[in-house]
C-alpha positions as CSV (number, residue, x, y, z in Angstrom):
1,M,-21.6,-7.6,1.5
2,R,-19.0,-4.9,1.5
3,E,-15.3,-5.5,1.7
4,S,-13.7,-5.3,5.2
5,L,-11.7,-2.2,6.1
6,V,-9.0,-4.5,7.5
7,P,-8.5,-7.6,5.4
8,R,-7.8,-10.8,7.3
9,W,-4.4,-11.2,5.7
10,V,-3.3,-8.0,7.3
11,L,-4.1,-9.3,10.7
12,L,-2.4,-12.6,10.0
13,L,0.7,-10.8,8.8
14,L,0.8,-8.6,11.8
15,L,0.4,-11.6,14.1
16,A,3.2,-13.6,12.2
17,V,5.5,-10.6,12.4
18,A,4.9,-10.3,16.1
19,L,5.8,-13.9,16.7
20,V,9.0,-13.7,14.6
21,L,10.1,-10.5,16.3
22,L,9.4,-12.0,19.8
23,V,11.7,-15.0,18.9
24,A,14.3,-12.7,17.4
25,T,14.4,-10.5,20.5
26,V,14.8,-13.4,22.8
27,V,17.5,-15.0,20.7
28,A,19.4,-11.7,20.4
29,L,19.3,-11.2,24.1
30,A,20.4,-14.7,24.8
31,L,23.3,-14.5,22.4
32,G,24.3,-11.1,23.8
33,L,24.4,-12.6,27.3
34,L,26.4,-15.6,26.0
35,L,28.9,-13.3,24.3
36,S,29.1,-11.2,27.4
37,A,29.9,-14.3,29.5
38,L,32.6,-15.3,27.0
39,G,34.2,-11.9,27.2
40,D,33.2,-10.4,23.9
41,A,32.1,-7.0,24.9
42,A,31.7,-5.6,21.4
43,G,29.6,-8.5,20.2
44,S,27.5,-8.4,23.3
45,A,26.9,-4.7,22.9
46,A,26.0,-5.1,19.2
47,L,23.5,-7.9,20.0
48,N,22.0,-5.9,22.8
49,Y,21.3,-3.0,20.3
50,V,19.8,-5.6,17.9
51,A,17.6,-6.9,20.8
52,V,16.5,-3.3,21.7
53,A,15.6,-2.6,18.0
54,C,13.7,-5.9,17.7
55,G,11.8,-5.1,21.0
56,G,10.9,-1.6,19.6
57,L,9.6,-3.1,16.4
58,L,7.7,-5.7,18.4
59,A,6.0,-3.0,20.5
60,T,5.1,-1.1,17.3
61,D,3.8,-4.2,15.7
62,L,1.6,-5.1,18.7
63,V,0.2,-1.5,18.8
64,C,-0.6,-1.8,15.0
65,L,-2.2,-5.2,15.6
66,V,-4.4,-3.9,18.4
67,L,-5.5,-0.9,16.3
68,A,-6.2,-3.0,13.3
69,Q,-8.3,-5.4,15.3
70,A,-10.2,-2.5,16.9
71,V,-11.0,-1.0,13.4
72,K,-12.1,-4.4,12.2
73,M,-14.4,-4.9,15.2
74,L,-15.9,-1.5,14.9
75,A,-16.5,-1.9,11.1
76,D,-18.0,-5.3,11.6
77,A,-20.4,-4.0,14.3
78,D,-22.0,-1.6,11.8
79,E,-23.2,-4.4,9.5
80,P,-26.7,-5.8,10.1
81,P,-26.7,-9.3,11.5
82,D,-28.2,-10.9,8.4
83,A,-25.5,-9.5,6.1
84,K,-22.8,-11.8,7.4
């Protein structure tokens, strides 16, 4: 049996990073709204930038996760059924 093109730990890492970035994005947005309601415009703007950055990283991570899963599925489809 040959080694997989995409190891399982890579998929698990991408999934874990996606979950952490999702939580970080929501928390940054919520804190930005809270600071905006309290009248702290500078803090709100900073946290909004952090939320946008986390959202961009989340989108990039999800694209990488989908591509890695596609490569894994295509590579596994080439193996004969009795090789697994």
